[in-house]
C-alpha positions in Angstrom: 17.8 1.1 -40.9 16.5 -1.1 -43.4 13.4 -3.8 -44.5 10.6 -3.2 -42.3 11.5 -0.8 -39.8 12.7 1.5 -42.1 11.1 5.0 -42.5 9.8 4.6 -39.1 11.7 7.6 -37.4 10.6 9.7 -39.4 6.5 8.3 -38.5 7.6 8.9 -34.8 8.5 12.4 -35.8 6.3 13.8 -37.6 3.1 12.0 -36.1 4.9 13.8 -32.2 5.7 17.4 -34.4 1.6 16.6 -34.7 0.9 15.9 -31.1 2.5 19.3 -30.2 1.5 21.6 -32.3 -0.5 22.3 -29.5 1.6 23.4 -27.2 1.6 19.9 -25.4 5.0 18.0 -25.7 4.5 14.3 -27.1 6.4 11.1 -27.9 5.8 8.2 -29.8 7.2 5.2 -30.8 6.4 3.2 -33.9 7.1 0.1 -33.5 7.4 -2.2 -37.1 8.8 -6.0 -37.6 8.6 -9.0 -34.8 9.8 -9.5 -31.6 13.2 -11.3 -34.1 13.8 -8.6 -36.7 12.0 -5.1 -35.6 12.9 -1.9 -34.7 11.6 0.5 -32.3 11.6 3.6 -32.8 11.0 6.7 -30.4 10.4 11.1 -31.4 9.6 13.6 -29.5 8.4 17.1 -29.7 7.3 20.2 -27.7 8.3 20.9 -24.7 8.0 20.3 -21.6 6.4 22.2 -19.5 6.0 25.6 -22.2 8.5 27.2 -23.7 12.4 27.2 -22.9 11.9 23.5 -21.3 13.6 20.6 -22.4 12.2 19.1 -25.2 10.0 15.4 -24.3 12.4 12.5 -25.2 12.5 8.5 -24.5 13.1 9.4 -21.0 10.6 12.0 -20.0 8.2 10.9 -17.3 4.7 11.6 -18.2 1.9 11.4 -15.6 -0.4 8.7 -18.1 -3.5 8.7 -15.2 -6.8 7.7 -16.4 -5.8 6.9 -20.2 -4.5 3.2 -19.3 -7.6 2.2 -19.0 -8.4 1.8 -22.0 -5.0 -1.0 -22.3 -6.2 -2.6 -19.4 -9.5 -3.9 -19.2 -10.0 -5.7 -22.3 -6.6 -7.0 -21.6 -8.4 -8.4 -18.0 -11.8 -9.0 -19.7 -9.6 -11.7 -21.4 -7.0 -12.5 -19.4 -10.1 -13.7 -16.3 -12.2 -15.5 -19.6 -9.4 -17.5 -20.3 -8.8 -18.3 -16.6 -5.4 -16.7 -16.6 -6.8 -13.8 -13.9 -9.4 -12.9 -11.3 -10.8 -9.5 -10.5 -10.1 -10.7 -7.0 -6.4 -10.9 -7.0 -3.9 -9.3 -5.5 -2.3 -6.8 -7.5 1.1 -8.0 -5.4 1.1 -11.5 -5.7 1.2 -10.2 -9.7 4.6 -8.1 -8.5 8.8 -9.1 -8.1 8.7 -9.9 -4.4 9.9 -5.8 -2.7 8.0 -4.3 -4.9 6.1 -1.0 -2.5 2.6 -1.1 -3.7 0.3 1.0 -1.1 -2.2 -0.3 0.3 -6.1 1.2 0.4 -7.8 1.7 3.8 -5.8 -1.4 5.6 -7.0 -3.7 1.9 -4.2 -4.9 -0.7 -5.7 -3.9 -4.0 -6.9 -6.5 -6.5 -6.7 -6.6 -10.5 -10.5 -5.6 -10.1 -10.0 -2.7 -8.4 -7.5 -1.4 -11.5 -10.0 -0.8 -13.7 -12.6 1.4 -12.1 -12.4 5.2 -12.3 -12.1 5.1 -8.4 -9.2 2.6 -8.5 -7.0 3.8 -5.0 -3.7 5.5 -5.3 -2.0 8.8 -5.8 -2.8 11.1 -9.2 1.3 10.3 -9.3 2.8 7.9 -7.0 5.2 10.0 -5.0 8.3 8.2 -6.0 7.8 9.3 -9.6 7.2 13.1 -9.3 10.1 12.7 -6.5 12.3 11.1 -10.3 10.1 14.0 -12.4 11.5 16.5 -10.0 15.0 15.1 -9.5 15.2 15.2 -13.9 13.7 18.7 -14.8 
């Protein structure tokens, strides 16, 4: 790799190793450049489930839970201010047709619910838990 992406792999590996020092596995992606000349380097370190388990990598599934609210909140607020979204807009309207999506007490999940601490839904969707178990 040359140019903007040079050294990105080493940076990703170093960050992953630092995060994994506490015993928890970590995967880090370093993105450099732009849409036309960019590069992504991904590195994992630590162990998925303790000593003897595999090292995490680009294909590792993580349950990230509430961490996503840090990103969805500001992004949703900006979209609402620009008039591109509404807090009452059903999430289903933004997904490809046929995408499975749970409801909550018979009501569809709206965008405004995704940013709340009590967002409906399971901690880990069943299909993701099944996929994680199949990969273990």
